[in-house]
C-alpha positions in Angstrom: 227.5 141.0 140.3 225.3 138.5 138.6 221.6 138.1 139.7 220.5 134.7 140.8 217.3 133.7 139.0 215.0 131.0 139.9 212.8 129.2 137.3 209.2 130.3 137.8 206.8 127.4 138.4 203.1 128.1 138.1 202.2 125.3 140.4 203.8 127.2 143.3 201.1 129.9 142.9 198.1 127.9 142.5 196.7 127.9 146.0 192.8 127.8 145.6 190.3 126.1 143.3 189.5 129.7 142.0 193.2 130.2 141.0 193.2 126.8 139.3 189.9 127.4 137.5 191.0 130.9 136.3 194.4 129.5 135.1 192.6 126.6 133.2 189.9 129.0 131.8 192.8 131.2 130.2 194.4 128.1 128.7 191.0 126.9 127.3 190.4 130.4 125.8 193.8 130.3 123.9 192.6 127.0 122.4 196.1 125.4 122.1 196.0 121.7 123.0 199.6 121.6 124.2 199.0 124.6 126.4 195.9 123.0 128.0 197.8 119.8 128.7 200.7 121.8 130.3 198.3 124.0 132.4 196.5 120.9 133.6 199.9 119.4 134.5 200.7 122.6 136.5 197.4 122.3 138.4 198.0 118.7 139.0 201.4 119.3 140.4 200.0 122.0 142.6 197.6 119.5 144.2 200.2 116.7 144.3 200.8 114.4 141.3 200.8 111.2 143.4 197.5 112.1 145.1 195.8 112.8 141.8 197.3 109.6 140.2 195.9 107.6 143.0 192.4 109.2 142.6 192.3 108.7 138.9 193.8 105.2 138.9 196.5 106.4 136.4 200.3 106.1 136.9 202.1 109.1 138.3 204.9 108.9 135.7 202.3 108.6 133.0 200.6 111.7 134.3 203.8 113.6 134.3 204.5 112.7 130.7 200.9 113.1 129.4 200.3 116.4 131.2 203.4 118.1 129.8 203.8 120.7 127.0 204.7 117.7 124.7 201.9 115.4 126.0 198.7 114.6 124.1 196.2 113.4 126.8 193.0 111.6 125.7 189.8 113.4 126.5 189.1 110.6 129.1 192.3 111.3 130.9 191.6 115.0 130.9 188.1 114.4 132.4 189.5 112.0 135.1 192.1 114.5 136.1 189.7 117.4 136.2 187.3 115.3 138.3 190.0 114.4 140.7 191.0 118.2 141.0 187.4 119.1 141.7 187.2 121.1 138.4 185.0 120.6 135.3 184.9 121.7 131.7 182.2 124.0 130.7 180.9 125.0 127.3 179.8 128.6 126.6 178.6 130.2 123.5 181.2 132.0 121.4 
């Protein structure tokens, strides 16, 4: 008997701002720009891509593409999306 597997989606598990902030903090700690973009995409999908697109003034399709593992968002886009999500970047000493 074959097991039925479902693709795991991080967006389904991001319920609170604390969940989202912790997830983003881990991605930032890794320092991989592609991972950071993908994590930001997961968080945005968890909140609703259309809702965040409207808040930022950016196109929904553009956000999907930009906030993917292959995306390369501009810093201005990242800051707009984080603001719309109620999150912010924070610098700490290494």
